[in-house]
MMTF fields as JSON, N, C-alpha, C and O atoms, coordinates in Angstrom:
{
  "mmtfVersion": "1.0.0",
  "mmtfProducer": "UNKNOWN",
  "numBonds": 407,
  "numAtoms": 408,
  "numGroups": 102,
  "numChains": 1,
  "numModels": 1,
  "chainsPerModel": [1],
  "groupsPerChain": [102],
  "chainIdList": ["A"],
  "bondAtomList": [4, 2, 8, 6, 12, 10, 16, 14, 20, 18, 24, 22, 28, 26, 32, 30, 36, 34, 40, 38, 44, 42, 48, 46, 52, 50, 56, 54, 60, 58, 64, 62, 68, 66, 72, 70, 76, 74, 80, 78, 84, 82, 88, 86, 92, 90, 96, 94, 100, 98, 104, 102, 108, 106, 112, 110, 116, 114, 120, 118, 124, 122, 128, 126, 132, 130, 136, 134, 140, 138, 144, 142, 148, 146, 152, 150, 156, 154, 160, 158, 164, 162, 168, 166, 172, 170, 176, 174, 180, 178, 184, 182, 188, 186, 192, 190, 196, 194, 200, 198, 204, 202, 208, 206, 212, 210, 216, 214, 220, 218, 224, 222, 228, 226, 232, 230, 236, 234, 240, 238, 244, 242, 248, 246, 252, 250, 256, 254, 260, 258, 264, 262, 268, 266, 272, 270, 276, 274, 280, 278, 284, 282, 288, 286, 292, 290, 296, 294, 300, 298, 304, 302, 308, 306, 312, 310, 316, 314, 320, 318, 324, 322, 328, 326, 332, 330, 336, 334, 340, 338, 344, 342, 348, 346, 352, 350, 356, 354, 360, 358, 364, 362, 368, 366, 372, 370, 376, 374, 380, 378, 384, 382, 388, 386, 392, 390, 396, 394, 400, 398, 404, 402],
  "bondOrderList": [1, 1, 1, 1, 1, 1, 1, 1, 1, 1, 1, 1, 1, 1, 1, 1, 1, 1, 1, 1, 1, 1, 1, 1, 1, 1, 1, 1, 1, 1, 1, 1, 1, 1, 1, 1, 1, 1, 1, 1, 1, 1, 1, 1, 1, 1, 1, 1, 1, 1, 1, 1, 1, 1, 1, 1, 1, 1, 1, 1, 1, 1, 1, 1, 1, 1, 1, 1, 1, 1, 1, 1, 1, 1, 1, 1, 1, 1, 1, 1, 1, 1, 1, 1, 1, 1, 1, 1, 1, 1, 1, 1, 1, 1, 1, 1, 1, 1, 1, 1, 1],
  "groupList": [{"groupName": "MET", "atomNameList": ["N", "CA", "C", "O"], "elementList": ["N", "C", "C", "O"], "formalChargeList": [0, 0, 0, 0], "bondAtomList": [1, 0, 2, 1, 3, 2], "bondOrderList": [1, 1, 2], "singleLetterCode": "M", "chemCompType": "L-PEPTIDE LINKING"}, {"groupName": "THR", "atomNameList": ["N", "CA", "C", "O"], "elementList": ["N", "C", "C", "O"], "formalChargeList": [0, 0, 0, 0], "bondAtomList": [1, 0, 2, 1, 3, 2], "bondOrderList": [1, 1, 2], "singleLetterCode": "T", "chemCompType": "L-PEPTIDE LINKING"}, {"groupName": "LYS", "atomNameList": ["N", "CA", "C", "O"], "elementList": ["N", "C", "C", "O"], "formalChargeList": [0, 0, 0, 0], "bondAtomList": [1, 0, 2, 1, 3, 2], "bondOrderList": [1, 1, 2], "singleLetterCode": "K", "chemCompType": "L-PEPTIDE LINKING"}, {"groupName": "GLU", "atomNameList": ["N", "CA", "C", "O"], "elementList": ["N", "C", "C", "O"], "formalChargeList": [0, 0, 0, 0], "bondAtomList": [1, 0, 2, 1, 3, 2], "bondOrderList": [1, 1, 2], "singleLetterCode": "E", "chemCompType": "L-PEPTIDE LINKING"}, {"groupName": "LEU", "atomNameList": ["N", "CA", "C", "O"], "elementList": ["N", "C", "C", "O"], "formalChargeList": [0, 0, 0, 0], "bondAtomList": [1, 0, 2, 1, 3, 2], "bondOrderList": [1, 1, 2], "singleLetterCode": "L", "chemCompType": "L-PEPTIDE LINKING"}, {"groupName": "ARG", "atomNameList": ["N", "CA", "C", "O"], "elementList": ["N", "C", "C", "O"], "formalChargeList": [0, 0, 0, 0], "bondAtomList": [1, 0, 2, 1, 3, 2], "bondOrderList": [1, 1, 2], "singleLetterCode": "R", "chemCompType": "L-PEPTIDE LINKING"}, {"groupName": "TYR", "atomNameList": ["N", "CA", "C", "O"], "elementList": ["N", "C", "C", "O"], "formalChargeList": [0, 0, 0, 0], "bondAtomList": [1, 0, 2, 1, 3, 2], "bondOrderList": [1, 1, 2], "singleLetterCode": "Y", "chemCompType": "L-PEPTIDE LINKING"}, {"groupName": "SER", "atomNameList": ["N", "CA", "C", "O"], "elementList": ["N", "C", "C", "O"], "formalChargeList": [0, 0, 0, 0], "bondAtomList": [1, 0, 2, 1, 3, 2], "bondOrderList": [1, 1, 2], "singleLetterCode": "S", "chemCompType": "L-PEPTIDE LINKING"}, {"groupName": "ALA", "atomNameList": ["N", "CA", "C", "O"], "elementList": ["N", "C", "C", "O"], "formalChargeList": [0, 0, 0, 0], "bondAtomList": [1, 0, 2, 1, 3, 2], "bondOrderList": [1, 1, 2], "singleLetterCode": "A", "chemCompType": "L-PEPTIDE LINKING"}, {"groupName": "HIS", "atomNameList": ["N", "CA", "C", "O"], "elementList": ["N", "C", "C", "O"], "formalChargeList": [0, 0, 0, 0], "bondAtomList": [1, 0, 2, 1, 3, 2], "bondOrderList": [1, 1, 2], "singleLetterCode": "H", "chemCompType": "L-PEPTIDE LINKING"}, {"groupName": "VAL", "atomNameList": ["N", "CA", "C", "O"], "elementList": ["N", "C", "C", "O"], "formalChargeList": [0, 0, 0, 0], "bondAtomList": [1, 0, 2, 1, 3, 2], "bondOrderList": [1, 1, 2], "singleLetterCode": "V", "chemCompType": "L-PEPTIDE LINKING"}, {"groupName": "TRP", "atomNameList": ["N", "CA", "C", "O"], "elementList": ["N", "C", "C", "O"], "formalChargeList": [0, 0, 0, 0], "bondAtomList": [1, 0, 2, 1, 3, 2], "bondOrderList": [1, 1, 2], "singleLetterCode": "W", "chemCompType": "L-PEPTIDE LINKING"}, {"groupName": "CYS", "atomNameList": ["N", "CA", "C", "O"], "elementList": ["N", "C", "C", "O"], "formalChargeList": [0, 0, 0, 0], "bondAtomList": [1, 0, 2, 1, 3, 2], "bondOrderList": [1, 1, 2], "singleLetterCode": "C", "chemCompType": "L-PEPTIDE LINKING"}, {"groupName": "ASP", "atomNameList": ["N", "CA", "C", "O"], "elementList": ["N", "C", "C", "O"], "formalChargeList": [0, 0, 0, 0], "bondAtomList": [1, 0, 2, 1, 3, 2], "bondOrderList": [1, 1, 2], "singleLetterCode": "D", "chemCompType": "L-PEPTIDE LINKING"}, {"groupName": "GLY", "atomNameList": ["N", "CA", "C", "O"], "elementList": ["N", "C", "C", "O"], "formalChargeList": [0, 0, 0, 0], "bondAtomList": [1, 0, 2, 1, 3, 2], "bondOrderList": [1, 1, 2], "singleLetterCode": "G", "chemCompType": "PEPTIDE LINKING"}, {"groupName": "PRO", "atomNameList": ["N", "CA", "C", "O"], "elementList": ["N", "C", "C", "O"], "formalChargeList": [0, 0, 0, 0], "bondAtomList": [1, 0, 2, 1, 3, 2], "bondOrderList": [1, 1, 2], "singleLetterCode": "P", "chemCompType": "L-PEPTIDE LINKING"}, {"groupName": "ILE", "atomNameList": ["N", "CA", "C", "O"], "elementList": ["N", "C", "C", "O"], "formalChargeList": [0, 0, 0, 0], "bondAtomList": [1, 0, 2, 1, 3, 2], "bondOrderList": [1, 1, 2], "singleLetterCode": "I", "chemCompType": "L-PEPTIDE LINKING"}, {"groupName": "PHE", "atomNameList": ["N", "CA", "C", "O"], "elementList": ["N", "C", "C", "O"], "formalChargeList": [0, 0, 0, 0], "bondAtomList": [1, 0, 2, 1, 3, 2], "bondOrderList": [1, 1, 2], "singleLetterCode": "F", "chemCompType": "L-PEPTIDE LINKING"}, {"groupName": "GLN", "atomNameList": ["N", "CA", "C", "O"], "elementList": ["N", "C", "C", "O"], "formalChargeList": [0, 0, 0, 0], "bondAtomList": [1, 0, 2, 1, 3, 2], "bondOrderList": [1, 1, 2], "singleLetterCode": "Q", "chemCompType": "L-PEPTIDE LINKING"}, {"groupName": "ASN", "atomNameList": ["N", "CA", "C", "O"], "elementList": ["N", "C", "C", "O"], "formalChargeList": [0, 0, 0, 0], "bondAtomList": [1, 0, 2, 1, 3, 2], "bondOrderList": [1, 1, 2], "singleLetterCode": "N", "chemCompType": "L-PEPTIDE LINKING"}],
  "groupTypeList": [0, 1, 2, 3, 3, 4, 2, 5, 6, 7, 8, 9, 7, 4, 5, 10, 11, 8, 12, 10, 4, 4, 13, 3, 8, 14, 2, 7, 15, 3, 6, 16, 2, 2, 5, 4, 5, 11, 4, 14, 13, 7, 17, 5, 0, 6, 4, 5, 13, 1, 7, 16, 16, 18, 9, 18, 9, 10, 13, 8, 4, 5, 8, 8, 7, 18, 3, 10, 4, 19, 4, 16, 8, 8, 4, 15, 8, 13, 10, 16, 8, 4, 11, 1, 4, 1, 13, 14, 1, 1, 13, 15, 6, 0, 7, 3, 6, 8, 13, 3, 0, 13],
  "groupIdList": [1, 2, 3, 4, 5, 6, 7, 8, 9, 10, 11, 12, 13, 14, 15, 16, 17, 18, 19, 20, 21, 22, 23, 24, 25, 26, 27, 28, 29, 30, 31, 32, 33, 34, 35, 36, 37, 38, 39, 40, 41, 42, 43, 44, 45, 46, 47, 48, 49, 50, 51, 52, 53, 54, 55, 56, 57, 58, 59, 60, 61, 62, 63, 64, 65, 66, 67, 68, 69, 70, 71, 72, 73, 74, 75, 76, 77, 78, 79, 80, 81, 82, 83, 84, 85, 86, 87, 88, 89, 90, 91, 92, 93, 94, 95, 96, 97, 98, 99, 100, 101, 102],
  "secStructList": [7, 7, 2, 2, 2, 2, 2, 6, 7, 7, 2, 2, 2, 2, 2, 2, 2, 2, 2, 2, 2, 2, 2, 2, 6, 6, 7, 7, 2, 2, 2, 2, 2, 2, 2, 6, 6, 7, 1, 1, 1, 4, 4, 4, 4, 4, 7, 7, 7, 7, 2, 2, 2, 2, 2, 2, 2, 2, 2, 2, 2, 2, 2, 2, 2, 2, 2, 2, 2, 2, 2, 2, 2, 2, 1, 7, 2, 2, 2, 2, 2, 2, 2, 2, 2, 2, 6, 6, 7, 7, 7, 6, 6, 4, 4, 4, 4, 2, 2, 2, 2, 7],
  "xCoordList": [-3.663, -2.651, -1.803, -1.451, -1.497, -0.681, 0.787, 1.172, 1.595, 3.032, 3.679, 4.58, 3.228, 3.752, 3.425, 4.261, 2.216, 1.832, 2.643, 3.043, 2.885, 3.675, 5.113, 5.733, 5.637, 7.015, 7.202, 8.325, 6.098, 6.174, 6.525, 6.983, 6.309, 6.515, 7.781, 8.085, 8.505, 9.713, 9.522, 8.539, 10.451, 10.398, 10.454, 9.817, 11.221, 11.327, 9.982, 9.593, 9.279, 8.002, 6.987, 6.136, 7.068, 6.169, 6.52, 5.629, 7.811, 8.219, 7.748, 7.316, 7.827, 7.36, 5.857, 5.381, 5.119, 3.67, 3.36, 2.477, 4.078, 3.877, 4.219, 3.547, 5.245, 5.661, 4.52, 4.201, 3.923, 2.825, 1.622, 0.99, 1.303, 0.168, 0.392, -0.529, 1.61, 1.91, 1.827, 1.369, 2.27, 2.158, 0.692, 0.315, -0.134, -1.566, -2.209, -3.17, -1.669, -2.206, -1.73, -2.11, -0.891, -0.447, 0.748, 1.034, 1.445, 2.626, 3.775, 3.913, 4.588, 5.706, 6.79, 6.886, 7.611, 8.722, 9.659, 10.16, 9.887, 10.755, 10.144, 10.851, 8.831, 8.132, 8.267, 8.594, 8.016, 8.11, 9.531, 9.728, 10.49, 11.896, 12.264, 12.931, 11.828, 12.158, 11.438, 12.054, 10.143, 9.346, 9.737, 9.694, 10.11, 10.457, 11.967, 12.442, 12.709, 14.158, 14.895, 15.773, 14.523, 15.249, 16.421, 16.24, 17.607, 18.788, 18.896, 19.367, 18.468, 18.538, 17.149, 16.161, 17.087, 15.799, 15.287, 14.406, 15.828, 15.413, 13.944, 13.346, 13.356, 11.949, 11.067, 9.977, 11.527, 10.717, 10.406, 9.375, 11.297, 11.026, 9.874, 9.358, 9.466, 8.365, 7.008, 5.974, 7.0, 5.735, 4.953, 5.505, 3.691, 2.834, 1.775, 1.393, 1.321, 0.194, -1.075, -1.667, -1.472, -2.638, -3.919, -3.876, -5.046, -6.327, -6.551, -7.171, -6.056, -6.207, -5.411, -5.907, -4.184, -3.363, -4.025, -4.02, -4.588, -5.273, -6.463, -6.678, -7.235, -8.393, -7.932, -8.565, -6.843, -6.308, -5.899, -6.136, -5.285, -4.843, -6.05, -6.05, -7.061, -8.255, -8.953, -9.401, -9.046, -9.691, -8.934, -9.547, -7.6, -6.797, -7.006, -7.143, -7.033, -7.259, -8.666, -8.867, -9.633, -11.02, -11.147, -11.796, -10.537, -10.61, -9.952, -10.51, -8.774, -8.067, -8.854, -8.951, -9.41, -10.188, -11.428, -11.798, -12.056, -13.248, -12.893, -13.667, -11.737, -11.295, -11.119, -11.537, -10.512, -10.31, -11.656, -11.869, -12.561, -13.881, -14.631, -15.328, -14.492, -15.137, -14.565, -15.304, -13.245, -12.623, -13.117, -13.405, -13.211, -13.689, -15.142, -15.516, -15.951, -17.367, -17.538, -18.533, -16.568, -16.664, -16.212, -16.396, -15.623, -15.172, -16.367, -17.416, -16.201, -17.285, -17.531, -16.62, -18.736, -19.128, -18.299, -17.988, -17.932, -17.172, -15.757, -15.191, -15.176, -13.851, -13.94, -13.084, -14.956, -15.146, -15.394, -14.862, -16.206, -16.482, -15.204, -14.975, -14.369, -13.108, -12.199, -11.552, -12.139, -11.303, -11.761, -10.932, -13.077, -13.564, -13.319, -13.179, -13.264, -12.971, -11.508, -11.195, -10.615, -9.184, -8.614, -7.483, -9.359, -8.861, -8.616, -9.484, -7.422, -7.092, -6.411, -5.909, -6.395, -5.696, -4.218, -3.822, -3.416, -1.972, -1.442, -1.924, -0.459, 0.223, 1.316, 2.16, 1.328, 2.319, 3.754, 4.671, 3.974, 5.331, 5.785, 6.961, 4.885, 5.23, 6.115, 6.891, 6.025, 6.805, 8.302, 9.071, 8.728, 10.164, 10.69, 11.901, 9.796, 10.21, 9.89, 10.198, 9.295, 8.829, 9.94, 9.727, 11.108, 12.21, 12.692, 13.123, 12.625, 13.09, 12.127, 12.517, 10.873, 9.865, 9.918, 9.381, 10.531, 10.589, 11.53, 11.703],
  "yCoordList": [35.43, 35.339, 36.618, 37.137, 37.092, 38.304, 37.955, 36.787, 38.975, 38.746, 38.163, 37.33, 38.592, 38.064, 36.573, 35.784, 36.206, 34.791, 33.964, 32.843, 34.496, 33.788, 33.564, 32.56, 34.495, 34.382, 33.213, 32.769, 32.727, 31.611, 30.294, 29.35, 30.24, 28.987, 29.061, 30.08, 27.955, 27.866, 26.758, 26.02, 26.645, 25.548, 24.213, 23.241, 24.18, 22.955, 22.577, 21.41, 23.54, 23.215, 22.728, 21.895, 23.236, 22.765, 21.331, 20.535, 21.003, 19.629, 18.681, 17.564, 19.114, 18.289, 18.054, 16.934, 19.104, 18.99, 18.016, 17.169, 18.131, 17.221, 15.782, 14.839, 15.624, 14.31, 13.655, 12.487, 14.394, 13.881, 13.537, 12.499, 14.396, 14.133, 12.887, 12.094, 12.714, 11.524, 10.255, 9.216, 10.344, 9.208, 8.876, 7.704, 9.887, 9.666, 9.037, 8.276, 9.361, 8.81, 7.381, 6.756, 6.871, 5.497, 5.287, 4.161, 6.361, 6.234, 5.608, 5.813, 4.85, 4.155, 5.139, 6.232, 4.754, 5.612, 5.944, 7.064, 4.975, 5.236, 6.271, 7.109, 6.211, 7.188, 8.583, 9.54, 8.695, 9.985, 10.537, 11.71, 9.696, 10.107, 10.608, 11.633, 9.885, 10.248, 11.521, 12.424, 11.585, 12.731, 14.039, 15.103, 13.965, 15.179, 15.398, 16.306, 14.562, 14.686, 14.688, 15.516, 13.753, 13.587, 12.661, 11.611, 13.025, 12.201, 11.044, 9.962, 11.273, 10.238, 9.852, 10.097, 9.246, 8.824, 9.779, 9.419, 10.981, 11.931, 12.324, 12.776, 12.156, 12.493, 11.683, 12.126, 10.504, 9.628, 10.265, 9.968, 11.14, 11.747, 12.751, 13.16, 13.151, 14.099, 13.418, 14.084, 12.119, 11.415, 11.47, 11.252, 11.757, 11.968, 10.875, 10.262, 10.653, 9.756, 10.597, 10.984, 10.866, 11.717, 10.905, 9.678, 11.583, 10.88, 9.975, 8.919, 10.372, 9.527, 8.239, 7.158, 8.344, 7.164, 6.279, 5.055, 6.882, 6.11, 5.347, 4.184, 5.995, 5.326, 4.171, 3.116, 4.36, 3.28, 2.098, 0.943, 2.397, 1.357, 0.577, -0.654, 1.28, 0.639, -0.191, -1.305, 0.345, -0.397, -1.686, -2.727, -1.617, -2.815, -3.851, -5.04, -3.411, -4.338, -4.917, -6.094, -4.094, -4.554, -5.673, -6.687, -5.496, -6.515, -7.812, -8.891, -7.718, -8.907, -9.587, -10.814, -8.811, -9.377, -10.098, -11.158, -9.524, -10.154, -11.48, -12.434, -11.553, -12.814, -13.886, -15.028, -13.534, -14.494, -14.93, -16.118, -13.988, -14.337, -15.251, -16.169, -15.005, -15.863, -17.28, -18.256, -17.392, -18.715, -19.457, -20.652, -18.741, -19.365, -19.805, -20.895, -18.965, -19.295, -20.508, -21.226, -20.737, -21.86, -23.183, -24.239, -23.136, -24.362, -25.219, -24.696, -26.529, -27.411, -27.206, -26.842, -27.437, -27.21, -28.048, -27.584, -29.286, -30.129, -29.589, -29.783, -28.917, -28.316, -27.13, -26.961, -26.324, -25.169, -25.647, -25.068, -26.711, -27.247, -27.776, -27.557, -28.468, -28.98, -27.844, -27.934, -26.79, -25.638, -24.995, -24.629, -24.851, -24.205, -25.081, -24.568, -26.397, -27.286, -27.208, -27.312, -27.027, -27.032, -25.642, -25.504, -24.621, -23.248, -22.935, -23.146, -22.427, -22.043, -23.136, -22.888, -24.346, -25.406, -25.329, -24.854, -25.799, -25.748, -27.133, -28.133, -27.173, -28.414, -28.627, -27.748, -29.758, -29.946, -29.925, -29.674, -30.18, -30.22, -28.872, -28.708, -27.917, -26.615, -25.788, -24.966, -25.978, -25.145, -25.328, -24.393, -26.512, -26.721, -25.997, -25.815, -25.579, -24.873, -23.373, -22.646, -22.919, -21.541, -20.527, -19.533, -20.749, -19.803, -19.752, -18.7, -20.869, -20.913, -20.223, -19.841, -20.053, -19.478, -17.951, -17.335, -17.329, -15.868, -15.327, -14.111],
  "zCoordList": [-8.76, -7.747, -7.764, -8.824, -6.6, -6.539, -6.767, -6.716, -7.017, -7.22, -5.97, -6.067, -4.808, -3.55, -3.411, -2.971, -3.787, -3.717, -4.709, -4.395, -5.888, -6.894, -6.438, -6.791, -5.657, -5.18, -4.201, -3.961, -3.645, -2.707, -3.395, -2.75, -4.698, -5.421, -6.259, -6.879, -6.26, -7.072, -8.104, -8.051, -9.03, -9.996, -9.26, -9.665, -8.177, -7.393, -6.768, -6.803, -6.204, -5.568, -6.602, -6.288, -7.82, -8.875, -9.284, -9.581, -9.3, -9.6, -8.503, -8.79, -7.264, -6.149, -6.278, -6.092, -6.594, -6.769, -7.903, -7.768, -9.015, -10.145, -9.745, -10.164, -8.948, -8.469, -7.684, -7.905, -6.788, -5.968, -6.846, -6.651, -7.804, -8.695, -9.55, -9.748, -10.053, -10.849, -9.999, -10.472, -8.748, -7.84, -7.59, -7.597, -7.37, -7.168, -8.4, -8.289, -9.571, -10.814, -11.064, -12.054, -10.156, -10.269, -11.176, -11.583, -11.492, -12.352, -11.573, -10.367, -12.276, -11.632, -11.213, -11.769, -10.229, -9.828, -11.001, -11.101, -11.876, -13.036, -13.964, -14.524, -14.125, -14.965, -14.36, -15.062, -13.066, -12.379, -12.51, -12.83, -12.264, -12.321, -13.721, -13.866, -14.732, -16.116, -16.561, -17.126, -16.305, -16.784, -16.091, -16.708, -14.834, -14.095, -14.031, -13.35, -14.742, -14.887, -13.549, -13.308, -12.695, -11.447, -11.728, -12.345, -11.293, -11.539, -10.553, -10.903, -9.345, -8.314, -7.86, -8.552, -6.692, -6.132, -5.058, -4.277, -5.014, -3.975, -4.09, -3.113, -5.276, -5.439, -4.5, -4.138, -4.103, -3.245, -1.888, -1.285, -1.408, -0.098, -0.162, 0.879, -1.359, -1.498, -1.661, -1.608, -1.855, -2.031, -0.727, 0.352, -0.835, 0.331, 0.431, -0.566, 1.631, 1.847, 1.741, 2.748, 0.519, 0.288, 0.414, 0.505, 0.42, 0.525, -0.682, -0.553, -1.848, -3.035, -2.86, -3.176, -2.36, -2.113, -1.055, -1.184, -0.022, 1.021, 0.444, 0.784, -0.427, -1.052, -1.944, -1.961, -2.678, -3.51, -2.641, -2.994, -1.505, -0.577, -0.05, -0.067, 0.411, 0.963, -0.115, 0.153, -1.322, -2.415, -2.724, -2.96, -2.723, -2.984, -1.885, -2.172, -0.638, 0.472, 0.434, 0.734, 0.066, 0.006, -1.027, -0.767, -2.185, -3.233, -2.778, -2.976, -2.172, -1.696, -0.578, -0.549, 0.332, 1.433, 0.906, 1.41, -0.094, -0.671, -1.327, -1.248, -1.972, -2.575, -1.505, -1.699, -0.393, 0.696, 1.264, 1.505, 1.479, 2.004, 1.042, 1.474, -0.261, -1.257, -1.211, -1.344, -1.023, -0.914, 0.324, 0.267, 1.441, 2.678, 2.516, 2.95, 1.897, 1.709, 0.794, 0.893, -0.096, -1.031, -0.413, -1.017, 0.783, 1.432, 1.841, 2.217, 1.764, 2.232, 3.729, 4.472, 4.149, 5.545, 6.513, 7.61, 6.126, 7.053, 7.27, 8.346, 6.275, 6.436, 7.388, 8.257, 7.23, 8.119, 9.547, 10.495, 9.708, 11.043, 11.679, 12.869, 10.909, 11.425, 11.856, 12.899, 11.079, 11.407, 12.707, 13.54, 12.893, 14.115, 15.335, 16.445, 15.144, 16.27, 16.687, 17.872, 15.725, 16.046, 16.241, 16.707, 15.901, 16.043, 17.509, 18.356, 17.799, 19.164, 19.969, 21.065, 19.425, 20.146, 19.825, 18.761, 20.752, 20.547, 20.244, 20.775, 19.396, 19.061, 20.11, 20.285, 20.81, 21.877, 21.37, 22.152, 20.096, 19.54, 18.989, 18.661, 18.882, 18.298, 19.213, 18.725, 20.527, 21.444, 21.243, 21.465, 20.829, 20.637, 19.395, 19.261, 18.476, 17.277, 17.332, 16.388, 18.392, 18.474, 18.25, 17.556, 18.814, 18.638, 17.201, 16.729, 16.503, 15.116, 14.172, 13.069, 14.58, 13.696, 13.697, 12.776, 14.67, 14.735, 13.775, 13.697]
}
């Protein structure tokens, strides 16, 4: 790296980079704050939605979705048939509570 390129980076930018890497590694906010000696919670504004974070998110959703699908698949056939018969029908008494449910 040239001297000009090195001048582009400050101690602060290196702390921000470390903050993002620790977040990608799954470290807790308290850990990040302590290790990088942040006094407040301002470090949170530097956290990025990186591709690693996106993959972690998708993996977490995939696991949860698979659990739900496994539960549905384990239901007896008559329960599934009953659900498909009543799905989409409206309860005549639900309209009086609709405003309270929002």
